[in-house]
C-alpha angles and dihedrals in degrees: 000000000000118000119198118218119209129203136156089272097050103059107162092335093161096042096243093131096252118128130212090250117113116239114265101198112109113253092026112150129217133167128234129168092355094305132102121236126197123206110240125185133018133264122345093354096058118129133180109237123204142125134264126232090281095050095255117143115263127189123195133185119230089255092054091048092049090052093049093047125241143202137203116256118268113270 
């Protein structure tokens, strides 16, 4: 299965209509570094919540997630 990675430099690189912008709807899910992250909160206080390799909670800002690279979940 092919997984597409998005970053600020790859906006709609394959022409599928998706942009490099992270989703903004609460409870949206993306993948980064083999882990899922869920958008929690609204507006300027939104954070992407997930876990690290040891199962510890990890919270990332949208900027941090963009820098790490991300992909949409498999459909």
